[in-house]
DRENTOR-212009 format. One line per 3 residues: number of its first residue (from 1); their letters; for each residue y, z, x of C-alpha. Coordinates in nm, 3 decimals, always signed. Layout:
DRENTOR-212009
NUM = A = Y,Z,X  ... $
This chain:
DRENTOR-212009
1 = MTK = +1.168,+1.681,-0.201  +1.235,+1.478,+0.066  +1.350,+1.080,+0.073 $
4 = VGT = +1.148,+0.904,+0.321  +1.215,+0.534,+0.217  +1.220,+0.218,-0.023 $
7 = ISS = +0.975,+0.007,-0.218  +1.003,-0.382,-0.027  +0.737,-0.529,-0.210 $
10 = LFY = +0.458,-0.512,-0.495  +0.128,-0.685,-0.488  -0.152,-0.651,-0.688 $
13 = SPV = -0.475,-0.862,-0.713  -0.549,-1.021,-1.072  -0.878,-1.151,-1.148 $
16 = NGR = -0.804,-1.457,-0.966  -0.624,-1.456,-0.687  -0.298,-1.221,-0.541 $
19 = TTT = +0.038,-1.227,-0.693  +0.365,-1.031,-0.606  +0.511,-0.857,-0.885 $
22 = KEF = +0.880,-0.647,-0.902  +0.717,-0.367,-1.112  +0.353,-0.283,-1.234 $
25 = LLD = +0.234,+0.060,-1.423  -0.025,+0.252,-1.308  -0.249,+0.528,-1.425 $
28 = TKG = -0.468,+0.792,-1.290  -0.777,+0.510,-1.288  -0.525,+0.239,-1.063 $
31 = IVN = -0.302,-0.030,-1.095  -0.354,-0.188,-1.485  -0.435,-0.538,-1.470 $
34 = DKH = -0.584,-0.498,-1.104  -0.901,-0.632,-1.048  -0.982,-0.292,-0.852 $
37 = YDK = -0.829,-0.074,-1.123  -1.067,+0.182,-1.229  -1.328,+0.097,-0.945 $
40 = NID = -1.251,+0.377,-0.630  -0.978,+0.618,-0.807  -0.955,+0.764,-0.423 $
43 = RSV = -0.866,+0.374,-0.327  -0.655,+0.361,-0.605  -0.337,+0.210,-0.416 $
46 = LIT = -0.297,+0.092,-0.081  +0.075,+0.158,+0.106  +0.141,-0.061,+0.401 $
49 = SLE = +0.458,+0.000,+0.623  +0.706,-0.301,+0.729  +0.609,-0.136,+1.075 $
52 = SYA = +0.277,-0.296,+1.058  +0.385,-0.638,+1.011  +0.597,-0.605,+1.302 $
55 = LAK = +0.328,-0.507,+1.523  +0.152,-0.830,+1.397  +0.463,-1.016,+1.489 $
58 = KHG = +0.474,-0.817,+1.811  +0.162,-1.014,+1.910  +0.227,-1.337,+1.819 $
61 = IDA = +0.108,-1.331,+1.433  +0.347,-1.414,+1.182  +0.149,-1.317,+0.875 $
64 = AYG = +0.334,-1.325,+0.514  +0.398,-0.994,+0.333  +0.075,-0.927,+0.135 $
67 = ALG = -0.168,-1.064,+0.339  -0.280,-0.707,+0.438  -0.365,-0.652,+0.111 $
70 = ENL = -0.147,-0.379,+0.052  +0.015,-0.282,-0.321  +0.286,-0.122,-0.192 $
73 = LID = +0.526,-0.248,+0.133  +0.720,-0.009,+0.201  +0.986,+0.077,+0.504 $
76 = YNP = +0.859,+0.354,+0.592  +0.554,+0.462,+0.764  +0.311,+0.665,+0.568 $
79 = YHL = +0.016,+0.667,+0.848  +0.104,+1.008,+0.981  +0.036,+1.192,+0.641 $
82 = PAG = -0.279,+1.397,+0.596  -0.519,+1.368,+0.262  -0.376,+1.541,-0.014 $
85 = SRL = +0.021,+1.450,+0.090  +0.185,+1.358,-0.235  +0.489,+1.108,-0.295 $
88 = KIA = +0.664,+1.030,-0.598  +0.821,+0.707,-0.635  +1.015,+0.640,-1.000 $
91 = NVV = +0.819,+0.850,-1.246  +0.480,+0.819,-1.036  +0.287,+1.093,-0.825 $
94 = LEI = +0.063,+0.937,-0.545  -0.140,+1.122,-0.336  -0.289,+1.025,+0.028 $
97 = SQP = -0.632,+0.999,+0.006  -0.759,+0.830,+0.334  -0.671,+0.574,+0.581 $
100 = CTL = -0.741,+0.205,+0.541  -1.051,+0.089,+0.678  -1.078,-0.250,+0.865 $
103 = CKS = -1.196,-0.505,+0.663  -1.322,-0.884,+0.730  -1.044,-1.040,+0.530 $
106 = LTQ = -0.799,-0.963,+0.777  -0.991,-1.240,+1.017  -0.859,-1.503,+0.772 $
109 = VDT = -0.520,-1.408,+0.903  -0.624,-1.398,+1.242  -0.908,-1.332,+1.437 $
112 = KLP = -0.763,-1.073,+1.642  -0.523,-0.883,+1.351  -0.819,-0.601,+1.329 $
115 = KIL = -0.819,-0.531,+1.658  -0.407,-0.501,+1.642  -0.418,-0.271,+1.338 $
118 = KND = -0.701,-0.082,+1.393  -0.491,+0.256,+1.280  -0.178,+0.076,+1.131 $
121 = RGI = -0.328,-0.125,+0.826  -0.253,+0.089,+0.576  -0.325,+0.409,+0.395 $
124 = FAK = -0.492,+0.482,+0.067  -0.374,+0.690,-0.228  -0.443,+0.766,-0.592 $
127 = VIE = -0.263,+0.829,-0.887  -0.189,+1.147,-1.007  +0.089,+1.112,-1.219 $
130 = AGS = +0.092,+0.768,-1.404  +0.393,+0.564,-1.459  +0.583,+0.214,-1.293 $
133 = ITT = +0.691,+0.158,-0.981  +0.972,-0.135,-0.944  +1.076,-0.306,-0.613 $
136 = GDN = +1.353,-0.107,-0.483  +1.295,+0.211,-0.637  +1.291,+0.526,-0.351 $
139 = IYI = +1.023,+0.688,-0.199  +1.018,+1.108,-0.168  +0.764,+1.336,+0.048 $
142 = ID = +0.684,+1.595,-0.229  +0.711,+1.952,+0.010 $
């Protein structure tokens, strides 16, 4: 395993709204208590890099962390990882499934944001091994 970064922030979406948390539980259906739980396993967890926010800021858009819809905000850019790559965070194993597609919700932050983040919004993963993730946890790529 190769250490690549750490968890900066965690977010989930309960039935009403969006919230930040210090820890959440995951199982093979996704993030427990998230409104997307058990909806689309391949899109269970959205991972976004701090670099996405830096790119937005470079274009004059000052978005608050969590505004891109991510569940895991990390200090490593995983967007180059191919589908099937695995990350270990604490006792959780995530498998990269697909790049994040753009959605209209980004225009609520700024109308230019979808174009700016076309290939830099995030990457989806599914949960392979259940457990909990906490802010500050190390992220490893499983070789």
